[in-house]
C-alpha positions in Angstrom: 0.0 0.0 0.0 1.3 3.4 -1.0 0.8 6.7 0.9 1.2 10.2 -0.4 1.0 13.5 1.4 3.1 16.7 1.9 3.0 15.9 5.7 0.7 14.7 8.4 -0.4 16.1 11.8 -2.2 13.0 13.0 -2.1 9.3 12.2 -5.8 9.0 11.3 -5.5 8.8 7.5 -2.2 6.9 7.6 -3.6 4.2 9.9 -6.5 3.5 7.6 -3.9 2.5 5.0 -2.1 0.0 7.3 -4.9 -2.6 7.4 -4.7 -3.1 11.2 -1.0 -4.0 11.2 0.8 -3.4 14.5 4.3 -3.1 13.0 5.3 -1.7 9.7 8.3 -0.3 7.8 8.2 2.5 5.3 10.0 2.2 2.1 10.7 3.5 -1.4 12.0 1.3 -4.2 15.5 2.3 -5.0 14.9 1.9 -8.7 12.1 4.6 -8.5 14.4 7.3 -7.0 16.3 9.6 -9.2 20.1 9.7 -8.7 19.9 13.4 -7.9 17.5 12.8 -5.1 19.7 10.0 -3.6 22.6 12.4 -3.7 20.6 15.2 -2.2 19.7 13.2 0.9 23.2 11.9 1.4 23.0 8.4 0.0 25.1 9.0 -3.0 24.0 8.1 -6.6 24.5 4.4 -6.2 24.1 3.4 -2.5 25.2 -0.1 -1.4 23.0 -2.6 0.5 23.2 -2.1 4.2 24.1 1.6 4.2 22.5 3.6 6.9 22.5 7.4 7.2 20.9 10.4 8.9 19.4 12.1 5.8 20.8 15.5 4.8 18.8 18.6 5.7 16.4 19.5 2.9 13.5 20.9 4.9 12.1 21.3 8.4 11.6 17.6 9.2 15.1 16.6 8.1 16.5 19.6 9.9 14.8 18.6 13.2 15.9 15.0 12.7 19.6 16.0 12.3 19.9 19.0 14.5 17.0 19.1 17.0 15.3 22.4 17.6 15.0 25.2 20.2 11.7 26.4 21.7 11.3 29.7 23.5 10.7 29.5 27.3 9.5 32.9 28.4 8.4 31.3 31.7 12.1 30.8 32.7 14.6 33.4 33.7 16.4 35.1 30.8 19.7 33.5 29.8 23.1 34.9 28.8 24.3 34.3 25.3 27.3 35.4 23.2 27.6 36.3 19.5 30.9 36.6 17.7 31.3 38.8 14.7 34.0 40.5 12.6 34.2 44.3 12.5 36.5 47.1 11.5 37.3 50.0 13.9 39.4 53.1 13.2 42.0 54.8 15.4 42.6 58.5 15.8 44.6 58.5 12.6 41.8 56.8 10.7 43.8 53.6 10.3 41.5 50.6 10.1 41.8 47.7 12.7 40.0 44.6 11.6 39.2 41.7 13.9 36.8 39.4 15.6 34.7 40.5 18.6 32.2 38.9 20.9 29.1 40.6 22.3 27.3 39.1 25.3 23.7 39.9 26.2 20.6 38.5 27.8 17.8 36.8 25.9 14.6 34.7 26.4 15.6 31.3 27.6 15.7 28.5 25.1 15.0 24.8 25.6 16.7 22.4 23.3 14.7 19.5 21.9 17.3 16.7 21.0 17.4 15.5 17.4 15.6 12.2 16.9 18.5 11.1 14.6 16.3 8.6 12.6 18.4 6.8 10.1 17.3 5.6 6.6 18.8 2.4 5.3 19.3 0.5 2.0 17.7 -3.0 2.4 16.5 -5.8 0.2 13.2 -7.6 0.3 12.0 -10.4 -2.0 10.4 -7.6 -4.1 13.5 -5.6 -4.6 15.9 -3.1 -2.9 14.3 -0.3 -0.9 15.3 2.8 1.1 13.7 2.0 4.4 12.7 3.6 7.7 13.2 1.9 11.1 10.4 -0.4 12.2 7.3 1.5 13.4 5.3 0.1 16.2 1.8 1.7 15.7 0.7 1.7 19.4 -0.6 5.0 20.7 2.4 5.6 22.9 4.6 5.9 19.8 2.4 8.3 17.9 4.7 11.3 18.2 7.8 9.4 16.9 5.8 7.7 14.2 4.5 11.0 12.9 8.0 12.3 12.8 9.3 9.2 10.8 6.4 9.4 8.4 7.0 13.2 7.8 10.7 12.5 7.4 10.1 10.0 4.7 7.5 12.1 2.9 9.9 15.1 2.9 12.6 13.0 1.3 10.5 11.1 -1.2 6.9 12.5 -1.5 5.3 9.1 -1.8 6.1 6.1 0.5 5.1 2.4 0.6 3.9 0.6 3.7 5.8 -2.6 4.0 4.5 -5.6 6.1 7.9 -6.8 7.3 6.2 -9.5 9.5 5.0 -11.4 6.4 7.9 -10.3 4.2 10.9 -9.7 6.5 13.9 -7.7 5.2 16.5 -9.9 3.7 19.2 -7.5 4.7 20.2 -8.0 8.4 23.5 -6.2 8.7 23.7 -2.4 8.4 26.6 0.0 8.4 26.2 3.5 9.9 27.9 6.2 7.9 28.1 9.3 10.0 31.6 10.6 9.5 34.0 10.8 6.6 37.6 10.6 7.7 40.1 12.6 5.5 43.2 10.6 4.6 45.8 10.9 7.4 48.4 13.6 7.0 49.0 17.2 7.9 46.7 19.3 5.9 47.7 22.8 5.0 45.1 25.3 5.9 44.3 26.1 2.3 43.0 22.6 1.8 41.0 22.6 5.1 39.4 26.0 4.2 38.1 24.6 0.9 36.3 21.8 2.8 34.9 24.3 5.2 33.7 26.5 2.4 31.9 23.6 0.8 30.0 23.0 4.1 29.2 26.7 4.8 27.8 27.1 1.3 24.9 24.9 2.4 24.0 27.2 5.3 22.5 30.7 5.5 25.6 32.1 7.3 26.6 35.6 6.3 30.2 36.3 5.1 31.0 37.7 8.5 29.7 34.6 10.2 31.7 32.4 7.9 34.9 34.3 8.9 34.1 33.6 12.5 33.5 29.9 11.8 36.7 29.6 9.8 38.8 31.4 12.5 37.7 28.8 15.1 38.5 25.8 13.0 41.8 27.3 11.9 42.8 27.8 15.6 42.1 24.1 16.4 44.0 23.0 13.2 47.1 24.9 14.4 47.6 22.2 17.0 48.2 19.6 14.2 45.6 16.9 14.7 46.4 13.3 13.7 43.2 13.2 11.5 40.2 15.3 10.6 36.7 13.8 10.1 33.8 15.6 8.6 30.1 14.9 9.2 28.3 13.0 6.5 24.8 13.7 5.2 22.8 15.0 8.2 26.0 15.7 10.0 27.2 18.2 7.4 28.9 21.1 9.1 30.5 19.1 12.0 34.2 18.4 12.3 36.1 16.2 14.6 39.8 16.9 15.1 41.4 13.8 16.4 44.6 13.9 18.6 44.9 10.1 18.8 48.4 10.1 20.4 46.9 12.1 23.3 43.5 10.4 23.3 41.3 13.5 22.8 38.9 14.4 20.1 37.5 17.9 19.5 34.0 18.3 18.0 33.5 21.7 16.4 30.6 23.0 14.3 30.1 25.5 11.5 27.0 26.7 13.3 27.6 29.8 15.4 25.3 28.9 18.4 27.1 25.6 19.2 29.8 25.0 21.8 33.0 23.1 21.3 33.1 19.6 22.8 36.3 17.7 23.8 36.0 14.0 24.4 38.4 11.3 25.7 36.4 8.3 24.3 38.1 6.3 21.6 37.4 7.3 18.0 36.0 3.9 16.9 33.2 4.4 19.5 32.6 8.1 18.7 32.4 7.4 15.0 29.4 5.1 15.5 27.4 7.6 17.5 25.0 10.3 16.4 25.5 13.9 17.5 22.7 13.5 20.0 24.2 10.3 21.4 27.6 12.0 21.7 26.4 15.1 23.5 23.4 13.9 25.4 24.6 10.4 26.2 26.8 9.3 29.1 30.1 10.1 27.5 32.5 12.3 29.5 33.3 15.6 27.8 34.3 19.1 28.3 32.1 21.8 26.9 33.7 25.1 25.9 31.1 27.8 25.1 31.7 30.1 22.2 32.1 33.4 24.2 34.7 36.1 24.4 37.2 33.8 26.3 36.7 30.8 23.9 40.0 31.3 22.1 42.0 31.4 25.3 40.1 28.5 26.8 40.5 26.1 23.8 44.1 27.1 23.5 44.9 26.4 27.1 43.1 23.1 27.0 44.8 21.8 23.9 48.2 23.1 24.9 47.9 21.3 28.3 46.8 18.1 26.7 49.5 18.0 24.1 52.3 18.7 26.7 51.3 15.7 28.8 
C-alpha cells in the first residue's frame, strides 16, 4: 500500500492504509528514486545494500531530525548568550583595525529538543531493494515518533510504501552506519581545510561575517596539528572532529555559530558510530567550551595542556 502527502499532523488517515497491522516499515523502491534525489539526501548516486545514514537537511523535518530544535521558554529566567562577529574600527589617525569581537547579552531562555536522529537504510526484500525507515510500532504511545518518521520519509520522497515486514521480513540484516567521513591521514595545509569548510558553509544561510568567525575557530584548532580530521556525513554536514589520537582526545566543532566546542576522551571507533545527540546527550565524559569572548584562550589552554602531557 502506498501513501502520499506533503506531511501529516495526526495518524488517522495513515492508519487507515495500514490494514490493522501493528508493526510496519516505510520504504521507497531504489529503482524509483532519481540519482539526484539520492545524492541530495546523502545516500550517493549508487548506495550499497546495508548503508544507513541520517538524511541531509532539505526541509524542516530533516532539519529537526539531524539538529533538533529550540523552543522559547519565556516562563524561565532570561539566559546569557554570546555572539561573535567581525568588524572594523578606526583609530585617531583613521587607520583601520580589523578583527573578531564577541558581544554578550541576555535573551529569552531556550529549551533544546534533542534530534531524533532517525536513520534511513538500504535494504533488500524479495520484491527488490528499498530505502527503508526503522520499524514503526503503531501503538498510541509511539504516535509522536511515528508521525516524525512518516513526515521525514515524505519530505525525502513525496510518496512512500507501507511494508509488512512481518509477512515479508527484510533480507538485509547487517547495516553499516555512515556518520563521518575521515580525511586521509596527514598534515593538511590550511588552504586545503578551508576549501572543505567553504563547501560546508555554502549549504547554510551564514553571512560572510559569520563564515569568517567559523573559519577562524576551525583554523585555531587545526594549528595544534591533529592526527586526523573527520567531517560529518549527510545529516552531520557542518560538523568536524579533530582527532589527537596520540593524546586520546577528540575535538568536536561545528560551523553553526550557536554551538559550543566539545572535547572527548572516548576512543574514536566508539565516537564514529554515535549520532550527535548520542555524543552530546549520552553518558560520555566531555568538556564543553562555550563560544564566548574567552573561547579562544580556553580552547588554546586546554589543547596546549593536553599536548604537553
